[in-house]
N, C-alpha and C positions, 0 to 999 in steps of 0.2 A: 617725234623724230621724222616719220613719214606720215603725212596726213592727206588723205583724199577727201575732198568736201563736195558732195552731191555731184558726182561726175556722170555726165550723160554723153553717149557717143552713138551717132546715127551713121549708117552707111546707105548710100543710094537714096538720099533724102528726096522726098516728093516724087518718087517714082514707084511703079508697081513692085519693085524689088526692095523697097525700103526695109531696113532691118535695124532694130534698136539693140546694138551690141552691148552697151552698158546703160543701165537704168537706175539713176539716182544712187550711185555707189559712194558710200562714205566709209572710210576705214582709218583707224588710228593704230599705228605700229610704233612701239617704243624701241629705243636703242637697245640692241642686243637680242631682240625678239627673233625667233625662227618660226615663221608662219607657213604651214602647208596649206595648199589650195586644191580642192577637189571639185568635180562637177563633170557632167557628161559633155560630149562634143557639142560645140556651139553655145556653151554656157557663158562665154565671155572671158575666159581665163587668159588667153593669149592677148586679147584686146586690152585687158587690164594691164598686162606687162608692156604692151606697145605704148599705152598712154603714159605710164610711169617713166619709161625710158626715153620718151620724146619722139618715137617713130611716127605717131599720129597725135593730133590735138583733140581734146574734147570740145563738143559744142557748148556745153555748160559745165561749170564747176572749176575747182582749183586744186592744184597739187603743191604741197609744201614739203620741203626737205630741210630739216633743222631750222624751221621757221622762214625759210626763203621760198617765195613763190616761184616755182619753176614751170608753171603750166605751159608757157609758150617759149620756153628756152629751147634752143636748137638741140637736136639729138647729139651732135658732135660735142657741144659744150657740156651737156649733161653726162656724157660718157666719162668725164673726168672724175666723177664721184659715184657712178653707177656701173657695176660689173654685171655681165649677163652671160649665161651659158645656155646654148640652144639644144634642142632635141637632136638635131642632125650633127654628128661629129665633124662633118665637113664645114660647118659654119663656125665662125669665131676665130679661125686661124687662117693664115696665108699659106696655101699649099706649096707654092714655088719658093718660099723663103725657108731658111733653116730653122731649127729649134731655137738656136741662139738669137737669130734675127727676130723671130716672133716674140720671144721673151723681152728683147730690147725694145721692141715697139710697144708692148704692153707696159713696160717699166716707165716709159716716157709719157704715158697717157695723161698723168695728172701732174706733170712737171713742166717747168719752162723749157722751151726748146733752145738748144744752143748748136753751134757749128762743131762741137767736139765730136770725136769718134763715138759712135753709138755703143760699141761694146769694148770697154776697157778691160785690162787684165783683172782688176779687182771685181768688176761687174761680172765677168765670166765666172770667176770663182764663186760669187754670190749665186749665180744661176745654177751652178753645179750643186751647191749645198741645198738649194730648194728642190731640185730634181731628185736628189737622193731620197727625200721623204716620200716620193711617189712609189719607190721600190719597183721601178720598171726598167732600170738600167739606162734611162734616157740621159743621165748625167755623162755617159760615155759616148753620146751620139749627138753632141751639140751642133755638128756641121751637117747632119742629115736633114734633107728637106722634109717638111711636115707632111707633104702629100704621100710619103712612103710609109707613114706610120699606120698601125692598125686603128680601127675605130675606137677601141678602148684606150689606147695610148694617146690618141689625138684628143679624146674627151678629157682625159686626165690633164693633158697640157692646157686645154681650154679652161678647165677649172682653176688651174694654177695661175694662168694669165689673168683671169677675171678677179682673182682674190689677193695676190701677193702685194698689191699696192693698197690693200685695206680700204676698199670702197665704202662709201657711206651706206649704200644699199646693194645687196647682191640678189639678182633675179635668176632663178634656176627653172628653165622652161622645159619640163619633162626631160631632163638631161640624161636620164638613164634608160629611157624608153626604147631607143634604137639599138641597144647593146644586148649581147647574149647574157644569160643569167649570171655567169661568173664575173664578167666584166662589169655588169650592172652592180653587182655586190661590191666589187672593188671601188667603183666610183662613189657608191653610197657611203662606204666606210671613209673614203678620203674626204667626202663632203662634210661628214660629222667632225672629223679631225680638224679640217681647215677652218670651218666656221667657229669651232670652239677655240682654236689657237688664236684667231684674230678678234674674236667676239663680234662677228659680223652680223648686222641686221639683215636678215635673209627672208625671202619669200620663194617658196618652191611649189610649182605646179606638178601634180602627179595624178595618175589614174590608179595607182596601187594603194588600196586602203591600208594595208599593213604598213607600207612605207609612210603614209600620211600620219599614222598614229605613232610610229616608231621614232620618226624624226621630228625635231622642233618642239616648241612649248605651246603653240597655239594652232588653231585650225579654222579655216573658213570653207563653206560650201557655196558654190555659185550655181545659178540656174537662170536661163533666159536673160542674161545680162545683169542680174542682181545678186547680192549676197543674201542667201536665204537662211544661213546658219553661221553663227560665230561661237567657237568653243574656247573657253578660257584655259589657262594652264592647269588649274585644279581639275576641271572637268575632263580635260584631255588625258590626264594621268590615269583616270579611272575608266575611260571609255574603251569598249571592245569593238572589234570589226563588225560583229553581228549587231551591236547596238547602233553603230554609225549607219549601217545599211538600213536598219529599221527606221531610223530617224529620216533618212533620205526617202524611204518609201512613204512615210507618214506625210512628209512635206509635198512630195511629188504626186501622190495619189495614184491614179491609173497609169500615168506615164512612167512610173518607176520600174515596171517589169522590163521594158525595152532598154532603159538606161542602165539598169543594174549591172549588166555585163561590162559596162565601160568603167566601173568603179571597183573592179576586183583584180 
């Protein structure tokens, strides 16, 4: 479904600041998989997402989605079948547009554009039904500008906007990290429900070990631009937080002590 073949990405090539952000990354994700990604800061997690979504191109390697080579496809074209939710609740929505207008914009992402009115009566009813599932009362605030929403409300809306068109791939880039514990728990619960509802192929970056084990059916660990550990569905079901941290320590050696705090 999603296949990354020997991806290499360099920043500041041939300068003193050269950095190998992705180093020979190969990954095979099947349709319906929910893969959690862990690793300390600078491990290459966000670069991986930027390569998949088309924000940047690799120097070497290919990316396939459903057998189609999308390696050099524009980000705008790729967004028709890739949904992404960012860590910052301010990203992914247009603050000066209303909830209704933001939803209409997301709804049209993978459809042919026409000159018809963006929000019809039937579409507004559809949006209301979707918002009811969030249990935040947003279905009664369709004409409120998104910039007036709280961080949790805005992130819930971003999650809905990224998923209700049922993208081929959903990328969750530490999407609960900037929220307070109660809101983070709400977004985590909504994530599980929405991914299961649509059967979405999902990759989620997290620094939370418990969340990494609790969500999804597979897990990968990254370090210095490489995938250093892949955990299958069967292994993940048996794995504990302590065992995962110990595995990280074993692989990282002496550097594990300083990085350990970034994975709890």
